[in-house]
Structures are given as structure tokens and as C-alpha cells.
All heavy atoms as a GROMACS GRO file, in nm:
protein
  596
    1MET      N    1   0.084  -0.118   0.000
    1MET     CA    2   0.000   0.000   0.000
    1MET      C    3   0.089   0.125   0.000
    1MET      O    4   0.192   0.126   0.065
    1MET     CB    5  -0.088   0.002   0.125
    1MET     CG    6  -0.194  -0.105   0.126
    1MET     SD    7  -0.313  -0.084   0.262
    1MET     CE    8  -0.220  -0.149   0.399
    2GLN      N    9   0.042   0.225  -0.068
    2GLN     CA   10   0.113   0.353  -0.070
    2GLN      C   11   0.027   0.457   0.001
    2GLN      O   12  -0.092   0.470  -0.028
    2GLN     CB   13   0.141   0.397  -0.212
    2GLN     CG   14   0.221   0.524  -0.221
    2GLN     CD   15   0.258   0.558  -0.364
    2GLN    OE1   16   0.230   0.482  -0.456
    2GLN    NE2   17   0.318   0.672  -0.383
    3ALA      N   18   0.086   0.531   0.093
    3ALA     CA   19   0.012   0.631   0.170
    3ALA      C   20  -0.034   0.747   0.081
    3ALA      O   21   0.034   0.786  -0.013
    3ALA     CB   22   0.100   0.684   0.283
    4ARG      N   23  -0.153   0.801   0.115
    4ARG     CA   24  -0.210   0.917   0.048
    4ARG      C   25  -0.231   1.026   0.152
    4ARG      O   26  -0.263   0.997   0.268
    4ARG     CB   27  -0.346   0.885  -0.016
    4ARG     CG   28  -0.340   0.776  -0.118
    4ARG     CD   29  -0.281   0.828  -0.245
    4ARG     NE   30  -0.285   0.720  -0.344
    4ARG     CZ   31  -0.221   0.724  -0.457
    4ARG    NH1   32  -0.147   0.828  -0.488
    4ARG    NH2   33  -0.229   0.624  -0.541
    5ASP      N   34  -0.218   1.150   0.111
    5ASP     CA   35  -0.235   1.263   0.203
    5ASP      C   36  -0.381   1.307   0.205
    5ASP      O   37  -0.432   1.364   0.109
    5ASP     CB   38  -0.144   1.378   0.161
    5ASP     CG   39  -0.151   1.495   0.259
    5ASP    OD1   40  -0.229   1.488   0.357
    5ASP    OD2   41  -0.077   1.592   0.238
    6TYR      N   42  -0.449   1.280   0.314
    6TYR     CA   43  -0.588   1.322   0.333
    6TYR      C   44  -0.598   1.425   0.445
    6TYR      O   45  -0.704   1.444   0.504
    6TYR     CB   46  -0.675   1.200   0.366
    6TYR     CG   47  -0.720   1.126   0.243
    6TYR    CD1   48  -0.632   1.048   0.170
    6TYR    CD2   49  -0.850   1.137   0.196
    6TYR    CE1   50  -0.671   0.982   0.056
    6TYR    CE2   51  -0.889   1.070   0.082
    6TYR     CZ   52  -0.800   0.994   0.013
    6TYR     OH   53  -0.840   0.928  -0.101
    7SER      N   54  -0.488   1.494   0.476
    7SER     CA   55  -0.487   1.589   0.587
    7SER      C   56  -0.581   1.708   0.563
    7SER      O   57  -0.623   1.773   0.658
    7SER     CB   58  -0.345   1.637   0.616
    7SER     OG   59  -0.289   1.699   0.501
    8ALA      N   60  -0.614   1.739   0.438
    8ALA     CA   61  -0.708   1.848   0.410
    8ALA      C   62  -0.852   1.807   0.435
    8ALA      O   63  -0.941   1.892   0.442
    8ALA     CB   64  -0.692   1.895   0.265
    9ARG      N   65  -0.879   1.679   0.450
    9ARG     CA   66  -1.015   1.630   0.474
    9ARG      C   67  -1.043   1.634   0.624
    9ARG      O   68  -0.956   1.613   0.706
    9ARG     CB   69  -1.031   1.485   0.426
    9ARG     CG   70  -0.992   1.459   0.282
    9ARG     CD   71  -1.086   1.528   0.187
    9ARG     NE   72  -1.092   1.481   0.052
    9ARG     CZ   73  -0.995   1.477  -0.037
    9ARG    NH1   74  -0.875   1.508  -0.004
    9ARG    NH2   75  -1.017   1.440  -0.161
   10ARG      N   76  -1.166   1.659   0.659
   10ARG     CA   77  -1.205   1.667   0.799
   10ARG      C   78  -1.288   1.548   0.847
   10ARG      O   79  -1.295   1.521   0.966
   10ARG     CB   80  -1.286   1.795   0.824
   10ARG     CG   81  -1.208   1.920   0.794
   10ARG     CD   82  -1.105   1.943   0.902
   10ARG     NE   83  -1.025   2.060   0.869
   10ARG     CZ   84  -0.894   2.060   0.863
   10ARG    NH1   85  -0.828   1.951   0.889
   10ARG    NH2   86  -0.827   2.168   0.834
   11GLU      N   87  -1.354   1.478   0.750
   11GLU     CA   88  -1.441   1.369   0.791
   11GLU      C   89  -1.448   1.262   0.683
   11GLU      O   90  -1.418   1.286   0.567
   11GLU     CB   91  -1.581   1.419   0.824
   11GLU     CG   92  -1.653   1.486   0.710
   11GLU     CD   93  -1.785   1.548   0.752
   11GLU    OE1   94  -1.829   1.532   0.867
   11GLU    OE2   95  -1.847   1.613   0.666
   12LEU      N   96  -1.487   1.144   0.726
   12LEU     CA   97  -1.513   1.031   0.638
   12LEU      C   98  -1.664   1.028   0.616
   12LEU      O   99  -1.740   1.028   0.712
   12LEU     CB  100  -1.464   0.902   0.704
   12LEU     CG  101  -1.490   0.772   0.634
   12LEU    CD1  102  -1.415   0.768   0.501
   12LEU    CD2  103  -1.448   0.656   0.721
   13VAL      N  104  -1.709   1.026   0.491
   13VAL     CA  105  -1.852   1.027   0.458
   13VAL      C  106  -1.881   0.905   0.371
   13VAL      O  107  -1.813   0.882   0.272
   13VAL     CB  108  -1.891   1.156   0.383
   13VAL    CG1  109  -2.039   1.156   0.351
   13VAL    CG2  110  -1.851   1.280   0.462
   14PHE      N  111  -1.983   0.826   0.411
   14PHE     CA  112  -2.017   0.708   0.333
   14PHE      C  113  -2.163   0.672   0.356
   14PHE      O  114  -2.227   0.722   0.449
   14PHE     CB  115  -1.926   0.590   0.368
   14PHE     CG  116  -1.925   0.554   0.515
   14PHE    CD1  117  -2.007   0.454   0.563
   14PHE    CD2  118  -1.840   0.619   0.603
   14PHE    CE1  119  -2.006   0.419   0.698
   14PHE    CE2  120  -1.839   0.586   0.737
   14PHE     CZ  121  -1.922   0.486   0.784
   15GLN      N  122  -2.217   0.586   0.271
   15GLN     CA  123  -2.352   0.534   0.283
   15GLN      C  124  -2.347   0.400   0.355
   15GLN      O  125  -2.258   0.319   0.329
   15GLN     CB  126  -2.415   0.515   0.145
   15GLN     CG  127  -2.428   0.644   0.066
   15GLN     CD  128  -2.532   0.736   0.126
   15GLN    OE1  129  -2.642   0.695   0.164
   15GLN    NE2  130  -2.496   0.863   0.137
   16LEU      N  131  -2.442   0.375   0.444
   16LEU     CA  132  -2.442   0.251   0.523
   16LEU      C  133  -2.583   0.196   0.534
   16LEU      O  134  -2.678   0.269   0.558
   16LEU     CB  135  -2.386   0.279   0.663
   16LEU     CG  136  -2.381   0.164   0.761
   16LEU    CD1  137  -2.282   0.058   0.713
   16LEU    CD2  138  -2.344   0.212   0.899
   17GLN      N  139  -2.595   0.065   0.515
   17GLN     CA  140  -2.718  -0.009   0.541
   17GLN      C  141  -2.674  -0.142   0.601
   17GLN      O  142  -2.573  -0.199   0.561
   17GLN     CB  143  -2.795  -0.035   0.413
   17GLN     CG  144  -2.919  -0.118   0.435
   17GLN     CD  145  -2.980  -0.167   0.306
   17GLN    OE1  146  -2.910  -0.190   0.208
   17GLN    NE2  147  -3.110  -0.186   0.304
   18GLY      N  148  -2.747  -0.190   0.698
   18GLY     CA  149  -2.707  -0.316   0.761
   18GLY      C  150  -2.825  -0.383   0.828
   18GLY      O  151  -2.940  -0.362   0.791
   19ASP      N  152  -2.793  -0.460   0.929
   19ASP     CA  153  -2.896  -0.536   0.999
   19ASP      C  154  -2.912  -0.491   1.144
   19ASP      O  155  -2.965  -0.564   1.226
   19ASP     CB  156  -2.863  -0.685   0.994
   19ASP     CG  157  -2.728  -0.718   1.056
   19ASP    OD1  158  -2.663  -0.626   1.111
   19ASP    OD2  159  -2.687  -0.835   1.049
   20GLY      N  160  -2.865  -0.370   1.175
   20GLY     CA  161  -2.878  -0.318   1.310
   20GLY      C  162  -2.756  -0.338   1.396
   20GLY      O  163  -2.746  -0.281   1.504
   21ARG      N  164  -2.663  -0.420   1.349
   21ARG     CA  165  -2.539  -0.441   1.425
   21ARG      C  166  -2.447  -0.320   1.409
   21ARG      O  167  -2.453  -0.249   1.310
   21ARG     CB  168  -2.462  -0.563   1.375
   21ARG     CG  169  -2.526  -0.693   1.409
   21ARG     CD  170  -2.433  -0.807   1.378
   21ARG     NE  171  -2.430  -0.831   1.233
   21ARG     CZ  172  -2.351  -0.920   1.176
   21ARG    NH1  173  -2.266  -0.991   1.248
   21ARG    NH2  174  -2.355  -0.937   1.046
   22ALA      N  175  -2.359  -0.303   1.506
   22ALA     CA  176  -2.256  -0.201   1.493
   22ALA      C  177  -2.157  -0.246   1.386
   22ALA      O  178  -2.136  -0.366   1.364
   22ALA     CB  179  -2.185  -0.180   1.626
   23VAL      N  180  -2.099  -0.149   1.321
   23VAL     CA  181  -2.000  -0.174   1.217
   23VAL      C  182  -1.870  -0.106   1.260
   23VAL      O  183  -1.871   0.010   1.303
   23VAL     CB  184  -2.047  -0.117   1.081
   23VAL    CG1  185  -1.939  -0.130   0.976
   23VAL    CG2  186  -2.174  -0.188   1.036
   24ARG      N  187  -1.762  -0.179   1.253
   24ARG     CA  188  -1.630  -0.127   1.289
   24ARG      C  189  -1.564  -0.071   1.164
   24ARG      O  190  -1.552  -0.140   1.063
   24ARG     CB  191  -1.546  -0.242   1.345
   24ARG     CG  192  -1.410  -0.203   1.390
   24ARG     CD  193  -1.332  -0.325   1.438
   24ARG     NE  194  -1.416  -0.411   1.520
   24ARG     CZ  195  -1.386  -0.533   1.558
   24ARG    NH1  196  -1.273  -0.588   1.522
   24ARG    NH2  197  -1.466  -0.604   1.631
   25ILE      N  198  -1.523   0.056   1.171
   25ILE     CA  199  -1.451   0.120   1.062
   25ILE      C  200  -1.305   0.128   1.106
   25ILE      O  201  -1.276   0.187   1.211
   25ILE     CB  202  -1.506   0.261   1.032
   25ILE    CG1  203  -1.658   0.259   1.011
   25ILE    CG2  204  -1.433   0.322   0.912
   25ILE    CD1  205  -1.705   0.173   0.898
   26MET      N  206  -1.216   0.068   1.028
   26MET     CA  207  -1.074   0.066   1.063
   26MET      C  208  -0.998   0.153   0.964
   26MET      O  209  -1.012   0.137   0.843
   26MET     CB  210  -1.021  -0.076   1.061
   26MET     CG  211  -1.082  -0.161   1.170
   26MET     SD  212  -1.034  -0.333   1.159
   26MET     CE  213  -1.170  -0.394   1.060
   27LEU      N  214  -0.920   0.247   1.016
   27LEU     CA  215  -0.841   0.337   0.934
   27LEU      C  216  -0.694   0.301   0.954
   27LEU      O  217  -0.642   0.308   1.065
   27LEU     CB  218  -0.868   0.481   0.976
   27LEU     CG  219  -0.810   0.589   0.885
   27LEU    CD1  220  -0.904   0.708   0.885
   27LEU    CD2  221  -0.674   0.629   0.930
   28PHE      N  222  -0.630   0.260   0.845
   28PHE     CA  223  -0.489   0.226   0.849
   28PHE      C  224  -0.409   0.347   0.803
   28PHE      O  225  -0.438   0.405   0.697
   28PHE     CB  226  -0.460   0.107   0.757
   28PHE     CG  227  -0.525  -0.020   0.802
   28PHE    CD1  228  -0.656  -0.049   0.765
   28PHE    CD2  229  -0.457  -0.110   0.882
   28PHE    CE1  230  -0.718  -0.166   0.807
   28PHE    CE2  231  -0.518  -0.227   0.925
   28PHE     CZ  232  -0.649  -0.255   0.887
   29SER      N  233  -0.309   0.387   0.881
   29SER     CA  234  -0.230   0.504   0.844
   29SER      C  235  -0.090   0.491   0.903
   29SER      O  236  -0.064   0.409   0.989
   29SER     CB  237  -0.297   0.632   0.895
   29SER     OG  238  -0.300   0.635   1.036
   30GLY      N  239  -0.002   0.575   0.852
   30GLY     CA  240   0.136   0.578   0.899
   30GLY      C  241   0.232   0.571   0.783
   30GLY      O  242   0.192   0.554   0.667
   31ALA      N  243   0.359   0.584   0.813
   31ALA     CA  244   0.461   0.585   0.709
   31ALA      C  245   0.476   0.450   0.639
   31ALA      O  246   0.514   0.443   0.523
   31ALA     CB  247   0.594   0.628   0.768
   32SER      N  248   0.444   0.343   0.709
   32SER     CA  249   0.452   0.209   0.649
   32SER      C  250   0.334   0.128   0.700
   32SER      O  251   0.256   0.176   0.781
   32SER     CB  252   0.584   0.142   0.687
   32SER     OG  253   0.592   0.125   0.827
   33THR      N  254   0.321   0.004   0.655
   33THR     CA  255   0.208  -0.079   0.696
   33THR      C  256   0.205  -0.088   0.849
   33THR      O  257   0.298  -0.138   0.910
   33THR     CB  258   0.219  -0.219   0.635
   33THR    OG1  259   0.231  -0.206   0.495
   33THR    CG2  260   0.098  -0.302   0.670
   34PRO      N  261   0.098  -0.038   0.911
   34PRO     CA  262   0.089  -0.036   1.057
   34PRO      C  263   0.044  -0.170   1.112
   34PRO      O  264  -0.012  -0.252   1.041
   34PRO     CB  265  -0.017   0.070   1.082
   34PRO     CG  266  -0.106   0.061   0.964
   34PRO     CD  267  -0.016   0.026   0.847
   35GLY      N  268   0.069  -0.189   1.242
   35GLY     CA  269   0.024  -0.309   1.309
   35GLY      C  270  -0.124  -0.302   1.342
   35GLY      O  271  -0.201  -0.389   1.307
   36MET      N  272  -0.165  -0.195   1.409
   36MET     CA  273  -0.303  -0.181   1.453
   36MET      C  274  -0.367  -0.059   1.388
   36MET      O  275  -0.309   0.048   1.389
   36MET     CB  276  -0.307  -0.164   1.606
   36MET     CG  277  -0.267  -0.288   1.683
   36MET     SD  278  -0.381  -0.425   1.662
   36MET     CE  279  -0.527  -0.362   1.740
   37PRO      N  280  -0.488  -0.074   1.334
   37PRO     CA  281  -0.558   0.042   1.277
   37PRO      C  282  -0.624   0.125   1.387
   37PRO      O  283  -0.643   0.078   1.499
   37PRO     CB  284  -0.664  -0.024   1.189
   37PRO     CG  285  -0.694  -0.153   1.259
   37PRO     CD  286  -0.561  -0.199   1.316
   38SER      N  287  -0.660   0.246   1.354
   38SER     CA  288  -0.745   0.327   1.440
   38SER      C  289  -0.888   0.283   1.411
   38SER      O  290  -0.925   0.263   1.296
   38SER     CB  291  -0.729   0.475   1.408
   38SER     OG  292  -0.597   0.514   1.431
   39ILE      N  293  -0.970   0.266   1.516
   39ILE     CA  294  -1.102   0.206   1.500
   39ILE      C  295  -1.211   0.298   1.553
   39ILE      O  296  -1.195   0.361   1.657
   39ILE     CB  297  -1.109   0.070   1.572
   39ILE    CG1  298  -1.006  -0.026   1.512
   39ILE    CG2  299  -1.249   0.011   1.566
   39ILE    CD1  300  -0.989  -0.154   1.588
   40HIS      N  301  -1.322   0.303   1.480
   40HIS     CA  302  -1.442   0.377   1.523
   40HIS      C  303  -1.563   0.291   1.487
   40HIS      O  304  -1.569   0.237   1.376
   40HIS     CB  305  -1.449   0.513   1.453
   40HIS     CG  306  -1.565   0.595   1.497
   40HIS    ND1  307  -1.563   0.667   1.614
   40HIS    CD2  308  -1.686   0.615   1.442
   40HIS    CE1  309  -1.679   0.729   1.628
   40HIS    NE2  310  -1.755   0.699   1.524
   41ALA      N  311  -1.659   0.278   1.578
   41ALA     CA  312  -1.778   0.197   1.552
   41ALA      C  313  -1.899   0.288   1.526
   41ALA      O  314  -1.912   0.393   1.588
   41ALA     CB  315  -1.808   0.104   1.668
   42VAL      N  316  -1.984   0.246   1.433
   42VAL     CA  317  -2.110   0.315   1.404
   42VAL      C  318  -2.221   0.212   1.397
   42VAL      O  319  -2.197   0.095   1.367
   42VAL     CB  320  -2.104   0.395   1.271
   42VAL    CG1  321  -2.002   0.507   1.280
   42VAL    CG2  322  -2.073   0.307   1.154
   43GLU      N  323  -2.343   0.255   1.427
   43GLU     CA  324  -2.458   0.166   1.421
   43GLU      C  325  -2.512   0.160   1.278
   43GLU      O  326  -2.516   0.261   1.210
   43GLU     CB  327  -2.568   0.214   1.516
   43GLU     CG  328  -2.530   0.208   1.663
   43GLU     CD  329  -2.505   0.067   1.712
   43GLU    OE1  330  -2.577  -0.026   1.672
   43GLU    OE2  331  -2.412   0.051   1.792
   44SER      N  332  -2.554   0.043   1.236
   44SER     CA  333  -2.618   0.030   1.106
   44SER      C  334  -2.769   0.019   1.129
   44SER      O  335  -2.815   0.003   1.241
   44SER     CB  336  -2.567  -0.094   1.032
   44SER     OG  337  -2.613  -0.212   1.095
   45GLY      N  338  -2.844   0.031   1.022
   45GLY     CA  339  -2.990   0.018   1.030
   45GLY      C  340  -3.044  -0.042   0.902
   45GLY      O  341  -2.969  -0.065   0.806
   46GLN      N  342  -3.173  -0.069   0.899
   46GLN     CA  343  -3.235  -0.133   0.783
   46GLN      C  344  -3.236  -0.043   0.660
   46GLN      O  345  -3.234  -0.091   0.548
   46GLN     CB  346  -3.378  -0.173   0.818
   46GLN     CG  347  -3.388  -0.274   0.931
   46GLN     CD  348  -3.335  -0.410   0.893
   46GLN    OE1  349  -3.348  -0.452   0.779
   46GLN    NE2  350  -3.274  -0.480   0.988
   47GLU      N  351  -3.241   0.088   0.681
   47GLU     CA  352  -3.248   0.184   0.571
   47GLU      C  353  -3.109   0.239   0.540
   47GLU      O  354  -3.026   0.254   0.631
   47GLU     CB  355  -3.342   0.299   0.608
   47GLU     CG  356  -3.483   0.257   0.642
   47GLU     CD  357  -3.556   0.194   0.526
   47GLU    OE1  358  -3.537   0.241   0.412
   47GLU    OE2  359  -3.630   0.097   0.548
   48TRP      N  360  -3.087   0.272   0.414
   48TRP     CA  361  -2.963   0.339   0.376
   48TRP      C  362  -2.960   0.476   0.441
   48TRP      O  363  -3.061   0.545   0.447
   48TRP     CB  364  -2.954   0.355   0.224
   48TRP     CG  365  -2.915   0.230   0.154
   48TRP    CD1  366  -2.998   0.145   0.088
   48TRP    CD2  367  -2.784   0.175   0.143
   48TRP    NE1  368  -2.928   0.040   0.036
   48TRP    CE2  369  -2.794   0.056   0.068
   48TRP    CE3  370  -2.659   0.214   0.189
   48TRP    CZ2  371  -2.685  -0.024   0.039
   48TRP    CZ3  372  -2.550   0.134   0.159
   48TRP    CH2  373  -2.563   0.017   0.086
   49ARG      N  374  -2.842   0.516   0.490
   49ARG     CA  375  -2.826   0.650   0.546
   49ARG      C  376  -2.683   0.696   0.525
   49ARG      O  377  -2.592   0.614   0.508
   49ARG     CB  378  -2.862   0.654   0.694
   49ARG     CG  379  -2.764   0.579   0.783
   49ARG     CD  380  -2.806   0.588   0.929
   49ARG     NE  381  -2.717   0.513   1.015
   49ARG     CZ  382  -2.620   0.566   1.088
   49ARG    NH1  383  -2.599   0.696   1.088
   49ARG    NH2  384  -2.542   0.489   1.163
   50GLU      N  385  -2.666   0.826   0.526
   50GLU     CA  386  -2.532   0.884   0.515
   50GLU      C  387  -2.470   0.892   0.653
   50GLU      O  388  -2.535   0.937   0.748
   50GLU     CB  389  -2.539   1.023   0.454
   50GLU     CG  390  -2.403   1.087   0.437
   50GLU     CD  391  -2.410   1.222   0.368
   50GLU    OE1  392  -2.406   1.222   0.244
   50GLU    OE2  393  -2.421   1.323   0.440
   51VAL      N  394  -2.347   0.846   0.665
   51VAL     CA  395  -2.273   0.850   0.791
   51VAL      C  396  -2.156   0.946   0.773
   51VAL      O  397  -2.086   0.941   0.672
   51VAL     CB  398  -2.222   0.709   0.829
   51VAL    CG1  399  -2.138   0.714   0.955
   51VAL    CG2  400  -2.337   0.612   0.843
   52ARG      N  401  -2.136   1.032   0.872
   52ARG     CA  402  -2.024   1.125   0.872
   52ARG      C  403  -1.945   1.103   1.001
   52ARG      O  404  -2.001   1.117   1.110
   52ARG     CB  405  -2.071   1.270   0.866
   52ARG     CG  406  -2.137   1.304   0.734
   52ARG     CD  407  -2.188   1.448   0.732
   52ARG     NE  408  -2.232   1.482   0.597
   52ARG     CZ  409  -2.154   1.535   0.504
   52ARG    NH1  410  -2.029   1.564   0.531
   52ARG    NH2  411  -2.202   1.560   0.384
   53VAL      N  412  -1.819   1.067   0.986
   53VAL     CA  413  -1.733   1.043   1.101
   53VAL      C  414  -1.613   1.137   1.092
   53VAL      O  415  -1.535   1.129   0.996
   53VAL     CB  416  -1.682   0.896   1.106
   53VAL    CG1  417  -1.596   0.874   1.229
   53VAL    CG2  418  -1.798   0.798   1.103
   54PRO      N  419  -1.598   1.228   1.188
   54PRO     CA  420  -1.481   1.315   1.187
   54PRO      C  421  -1.352   1.231   1.194
   54PRO      O  422  -1.345   1.134   1.270
   54PRO     CB  423  -1.496   1.400   1.313
   54PRO     CG  424  -1.642   1.393   1.347
   54PRO     CD  425  -1.687   1.256   1.300
   55LEU      N  426  -1.255   1.265   1.114
   55LEU     CA  427  -1.128   1.191   1.117
   55LEU      C  428  -1.062   1.200   1.254
   55LEU      O  429  -0.989   1.111   1.294
   55LEU     CB  430  -1.034   1.242   1.008
   55LEU     CG  431  -1.076   1.205   0.865
   55LEU    CD1  432  -0.980   1.267   0.764
   55LEU    CD2  433  -1.082   1.054   0.846
   56SER      N  434  -1.095   1.306   1.329
   56SER     CA  435  -1.040   1.320   1.464
   56SER      C  436  -1.093   1.212   1.559
   56SER      O  437  -1.035   1.188   1.665
   56SER     CB  438  -1.070   1.458   1.521
   56SER     OG  439  -1.210   1.479   1.526
   57ASP      N  440  -1.204   1.143   1.522
   57ASP     CA  441  -1.256   1.033   1.604
   57ASP      C  442  -1.171   0.907   1.593
   57ASP      O  443  -1.187   0.814   1.673
   57ASP     CB  444  -1.400   1.000   1.565
   57ASP     CG  445  -1.500   1.103   1.616
   57ASP    OD1  446  -1.458   1.201   1.681
   57ASP    OD2  447  -1.620   1.086   1.591
   58PHE      N  448  -1.085   0.901   1.494
   58PHE     CA  449  -0.995   0.786   1.479
   58PHE      C  450  -0.866   0.817   1.556
   58PHE      O  451  -0.771   0.874   1.503
   58PHE     CB  452  -0.964   0.761   1.330
   58PHE     CG  453  -1.081   0.711   1.252
   58PHE    CD1  454  -1.165   0.799   1.186
   58PHE    CD2  455  -1.109   0.576   1.246
   58PHE    CE1  456  -1.273   0.753   1.113
   58PHE    CE2  457  -1.219   0.528   1.174
   58PHE     CZ  458  -1.301   0.618   1.108
   59ARG      N  459  -0.865   0.781   1.683
   59ARG     CA  460  -0.752   0.814   1.771
   59ARG      C  461  -0.622   0.751   1.720
   59ARG      O  462  -0.619   0.634   1.686
   59ARG     CB  463  -0.780   0.766   1.911
   59ARG     CG  464  -0.907   0.826   1.969
   59ARG     CD  465  -0.903   0.835   2.118
   59ARG     NE  466  -1.030   0.873   2.175
   59ARG     CZ  467  -1.080   0.996   2.172
   59ARG    NH1  468  -1.014   1.091   2.113
   59ARG    NH2  469  -1.196   1.023   2.228
   60GLY      N  470  -0.519   0.836   1.717
   60GLY     CA  471  -0.387   0.788   1.676
   60GLY      C  472  -0.368   0.780   1.526
   60GLY      O  473  -0.261   0.740   1.480
   61ALA      N  474  -0.471   0.814   1.448
   61ALA     CA  475  -0.459   0.806   1.302
   61ALA      C  476  -0.377   0.923   1.249
   61ALA      O  477  -0.368   1.028   1.312
   61ALA     CB  478  -0.597   0.808   1.238
   62HIS      N  479  -0.318   0.903   1.132
   62HIS     CA  480  -0.237   1.004   1.065
   62HIS      C  481  -0.296   1.028   0.926
   62HIS      O  482  -0.254   0.965   0.830
   62HIS     CB  483  -0.092   0.958   1.054
   62HIS     CG  484  -0.030   0.925   1.185
   62HIS    ND1  485   0.015   1.022   1.272
   62HIS    CD2  486  -0.008   0.807   1.246
   62HIS    CE1  487   0.062   0.964   1.380
   62HIS    NE2  488   0.050   0.834   1.367
   63PRO      N  489  -0.397   1.119   0.915
   63PRO     CA  490  -0.461   1.143   0.785
   63PRO      C  491  -0.364   1.186   0.675
   63PRO      O  492  -0.392   1.167   0.558
   63PRO     CB  493  -0.563   1.252   0.814
   63PRO     CG  494  -0.594   1.235   0.959
   63PRO     CD  495  -0.464   1.194   1.022
   64ALA      N  496  -0.250   1.240   0.711
   64ALA     CA  497  -0.151   1.279   0.609
   64ALA      C  498  -0.085   1.156   0.548
   64ALA      O  499  -0.017   1.167   0.446
   64ALA     CB  500  -0.046   1.372   0.669
   65GLN      N  501  -0.104   1.040   0.611
   65GLN     CA  502  -0.044   0.916   0.562
   65GLN      C  503  -0.148   0.804   0.563
   65GLN      O  504  -0.126   0.698   0.620
   65GLN     CB  505   0.075   0.878   0.650
   65GLN     CG  506   0.186   0.981   0.648
   65GLN     CD  507   0.295   0.949   0.746
   65GLN    OE1  508   0.270   0.899   0.855
   65GLN    NE2  509   0.417   0.977   0.708
   66LEU      N  510  -0.261   0.826   0.497
   66LEU     CA  511  -0.368   0.728   0.493
   66LEU      C  512  -0.331   0.612   0.401
   66LEU      O  513  -0.294   0.632   0.286
   66LEU     CB  514  -0.498   0.792   0.444
   66LEU     CG  515  -0.620   0.702   0.440
   66LEU    CD1  516  -0.662   0.665   0.581
   66LEU    CD2  517  -0.733   0.769   0.367
   67LEU      N  518  -0.337   0.491   0.455
   67LEU     CA  519  -0.305   0.371   0.378
   67LEU      C  520  -0.429   0.296   0.331
   67LEU      O  521  -0.429   0.237   0.224
   67LEU     CB  522  -0.218   0.276   0.462
   67LEU     CG  523  -0.078   0.329   0.494
   67LEU    CD1  524  -0.014   0.246   0.604
   67LEU    CD2  525   0.008   0.328   0.369
   68GLY      N  526  -0.535   0.296   0.410
   68GLY     CA  527  -0.655   0.224   0.369
   68GLY      C  528  -0.763   0.227   0.474
   68GLY      O  529  -0.740   0.265   0.589
   69LEU      N  530  -0.884   0.188   0.434
   69LEU     CA  531  -1.000   0.179   0.520
   69LEU      C  532  -1.062   0.041   0.506
   69LEU      O  533  -1.060  -0.017   0.398
   69LEU     CB  534  -1.105   0.283   0.481
   69LEU     CG  535  -1.068   0.428   0.504
   69LEU    CD1  536  -1.161   0.519   0.425
   69LEU    CD2  537  -1.076   0.460   0.652
   70LEU      N  538  -1.119  -0.009   0.615
   70LEU     CA  539  -1.185  -0.138   0.612
   70LEU      C  540  -1.308  -0.130   0.700
   70LEU      O  541  -1.305  -0.070   0.808
   70LEU     CB  542  -1.090  -0.247   0.664
   70LEU     CG  543  -1.143  -0.389   0.668
   70LEU    CD1  544  -1.167  -0.441   0.526
   70LEU    CD2  545  -1.046  -0.480   0.739
   71GLU      N  546  -1.417  -0.190   0.655
   71GLU     CA  547  -1.542  -0.196   0.730
   71GLU      C  548  -1.566  -0.340   0.769
   71GLU      O  549  -1.546  -0.431   0.689
   71GLU     CB  550  -1.655  -0.141   0.643
   71GLU     CG  551  -1.794  -0.168   0.693
   71GLU     CD  552  -1.852  -0.298   0.642
   71GLU    OE1  553  -1.827  -0.336   0.528
   71GLU    OE2  554  -1.924  -0.362   0.719
   72GLN      N  555  -1.609  -0.362   0.895
   72GLN     CA  556  -1.633  -0.497   0.942
   72GLN      C  557  -1.751  -0.497   1.040
   72GLN      O  558  -1.746  -0.427   1.141
   72GLN     CB  559  -1.508  -0.550   1.012
   72GLN     CG  560  -1.522  -0.688   1.068
   72GLN     CD  561  -1.396  -0.729   1.142
   72GLN    OE1  562  -1.344  -0.654   1.222
   72GLN    NE2  563  -1.349  -0.848   1.115
   73PRO      N  564  -1.857  -0.574   1.012
   73PRO     CA  565  -1.968  -0.586   1.108
   73PRO      C  566  -1.918  -0.651   1.238
   73PRO      O  567  -1.838  -0.745   1.233
   73PRO     CB  568  -2.070  -0.675   1.040
   73PRO     CG  569  -2.031  -0.676   0.896
   73PRO     CD  570  -1.884  -0.651   0.891
   74LEU      N  571  -1.966  -0.602   1.351
   74LEU     CA  572  -1.931  -0.662   1.479
   74LEU      C  573  -2.023  -0.780   1.506
   74LEU      O  574  -2.140  -0.778   1.466
   74LEU     CB  575  -1.943  -0.559   1.591
   74LEU     CG  576  -1.840  -0.445   1.584
   74LEU    CD1  577  -1.873  -0.338   1.686
   74LEU    CD2  578  -1.700  -0.498   1.605
   75PRO      N  579  -1.974  -0.881   1.574
   75PRO     CA  580  -2.059  -0.997   1.603
   75PRO      C  581  -2.173  -0.959   1.696
   75PRO      O  582  -2.163  -0.866   1.773
   75PRO     CB  583  -1.965  -1.096   1.671
   75PRO     CG  584  -1.839  -1.024   1.698
   75PRO     CD  585  -1.841  -0.896   1.626
   76ARG      N  586  -2.280  -1.034   1.688
   76ARG     CA  587  -2.396  -1.010   1.776
   76ARG      C  588  -2.368  -1.060   1.914
   76ARG      O  589  -2.298  -1.146   1.942
   76ARG     CB  590  -2.519  -1.082   1.721
   76ARG     CG  591  -2.569  -1.013   1.598
   76ARG     CD  592  -2.703  -1.077   1.558
   76ARG     NE  593  -2.743  -1.023   1.432
   76ARG     CZ  594  -2.832  -0.926   1.418
   76ARG    NH1  595  -2.889  -0.874   1.523
   76ARG    NH2  596  -2.866  -0.881   1.301
   0.00000   0.00000   0.00000
């Protein structure tokens, strides 16, 4: 992965629909492939909705060196 500079961005915006479970959003950042991503959880619902998560909610993340994002439903 090659890092991208997203320091000018203030938030992550995406569409989400699910089954009511929380969804874990993992932000990978740093100068090289990191060990642990910064994680933020959001609730999903039956209807599509726009989700806005401030990048500052991803503790320890480095938006100037964004490597990737991953979404993962949390177990019930």
C-alpha cells in the first residue's frame, strides 16, 4: 500500500445499510504498513443512510499518511 495525504479532509462520509449491528470502521495510516488500525464503531440500520465520522474520532490516526479503510460488522 502507498500512503495518500488526506490531511485536508475533515471527515469520512459514506452510505451505510445493515442489519442493526454495529460496524467497525478501521483506518490504516502511517509511514509504512501499521500493526493496529485506528477504529471507530457506528450503528447500522435497515435503511440506507449517510454517515459522517470526523477523522479526529480515529484516535492515533495520521490522515496525512492514509493507507486504507476497512469496514467490518461486529458480532452479535
